[in-house]
C-alpha positions in Angstrom: -74.4 207.3 -53.6 -74.7 210.8 -52.2 -78.1 211.1 -50.7 -80.4 214.0 -51.4 -79.5 217.0 -49.2 -76.4 215.1 -47.9 -73.8 216.8 -49.9 -71.8 215.6 -52.9 -69.5 212.7 -53.8 -67.2 211.6 -56.6 -67.5 208.1 -58.0 -65.2 206.1 -60.4 -67.6 203.2 -60.2 -71.3 204.0 -60.2 -72.7 203.8 -56.7 -69.3 203.6 -54.9 -68.2 206.9 -53.4 -64.5 207.6 -53.6 -63.3 208.4 -50.0 -60.0 210.0 -51.1 -60.6 213.8 -51.4 -59.3 215.4 -54.7 -57.1 218.4 -55.1 -59.0 220.5 -57.6 -57.7 223.2 -59.9 -60.0 225.4 -62.1 -59.1 227.3 -65.2 -61.6 229.6 -67.0 -61.5 231.6 -70.2 -61.5 235.4 -69.8 -65.2 235.7 -70.6 -65.9 232.9 -68.0 -68.0 230.8 -70.4 -65.5 227.9 -71.0 -63.0 226.3 -68.8 -62.0 223.1 -67.0 -61.5 221.6 -63.6 -58.6 219.2 -63.0 -59.0 216.7 -60.2 -56.0 214.9 -58.8 -56.6 212.0 -56.4 -53.4 210.7 -54.6 -53.6 206.9 -53.8 -57.4 206.7 -54.5 -59.4 203.7 -53.3 -60.4 203.2 -57.0 -56.9 202.0 -57.6 -56.7 199.6 -54.7 -55.6 196.1 -55.6 -58.9 194.6 -54.4 -60.9 197.0 -56.8 -62.2 195.1 -59.8 -63.1 196.6 -63.1 -62.0 199.3 -65.4 -62.5 203.0 -64.6 -64.8 204.3 -67.4 -65.2 207.8 -66.1 -65.7 210.0 -63.1 -69.2 210.9 -61.9 -69.8 213.9 -59.6 -73.0 213.2 -57.8 -75.2 215.5 -55.7 -78.8 216.3 -55.0 -79.3 217.7 -58.6 -78.1 214.5 -60.3 -74.7 213.8 -61.7 -72.0 215.3 -64.0 -69.6 213.0 -65.8 -66.3 213.1 -67.5 -64.6 210.3 -69.4 -61.2 212.1 -69.3 -59.6 210.0 -66.5 -56.0 209.0 -66.6 -53.9 206.9 -64.2 -50.5 208.0 -62.9 -47.9 205.2 -62.2 -44.7 205.1 -60.3 -42.4 202.1 -60.9 -45.3 200.3 -62.6 -47.6 200.7 -59.6 -50.8 203.0 -59.7 -50.3 206.1 -57.5 -52.9 208.7 -58.6 -55.8 209.4 -60.8 -56.2 212.7 -62.7 -59.6 213.7 -64.2 -60.6 216.7 -66.3 -64.1 218.1 -66.5 -64.7 220.6 -69.3 -67.6 223.1 -69.6 -68.5 225.1 -72.6 -71.4 227.3 -71.4 -72.0 229.6 -68.4 -74.9 227.4 -67.3 -72.6 224.3 -67.3 -70.1 226.3 -65.2 -72.7 227.4 -62.8 -73.9 223.8 -62.4 -70.4 222.6 -61.9 -69.8 225.3 -59.2 -72.9 224.1 -57.3 -71.5 220.6 -57.2 -68.1 222.0 -56.2 -69.5 224.0 -53.3 -71.4 220.9 -52.1 -68.3 218.7 -52.5 -66.2 221.2 -50.6 -68.7 221.4 -47.8 -69.0 217.6 -47.6 -65.2 217.1 -47.4 -64.0 220.2 -45.3 -62.4 221.9 -48.2 -61.7 225.6 -48.7 -60.6 227.5 -51.8 -58.3 230.3 -52.8 -58.1 232.4 -56.0 -54.8 233.1 -57.6 -54.8 236.9 -57.8 -52.6 237.0 -60.9 -54.7 234.6 -63.1 -58.1 233.2 -63.7 -57.2 230.0 -61.8 -58.7 228.8 -58.6 -57.3 226.1 -56.3 -59.3 224.0 -53.9 -57.3 223.0 -50.9 -58.0 220.7 -48.1 -58.4 222.3 -44.7 -59.0 219.1 -42.8 -56.3 217.2 -40.9 -56.1 214.0 -42.9 
């Protein structure tokens, strides 16, 4: 679990941090109150053959607690798991601000940067580390 003051982590199994860093895409309504974040994990550890158990959600854990989404879908190629896609939706400005605090901590913990698409209300998080 992410320790207090030690950044942020994503978990598909409670207490087990996912080491694969997500590609994150944000979409917001024009008034900014509602929106969603889509996380894509390519070849996540949660899909490894030695992993036991069903994925019941995605937990975003940081020093403030955790946010959770149950919208998690697997992507398969030739019958083999290849990726996980999770969607977190917010419906209030307070929920968005809380999500952004998590996102900033997650980015800092994983060497991510972000860019805003100038022609839309969409923001992409992109890895800047050499994985």
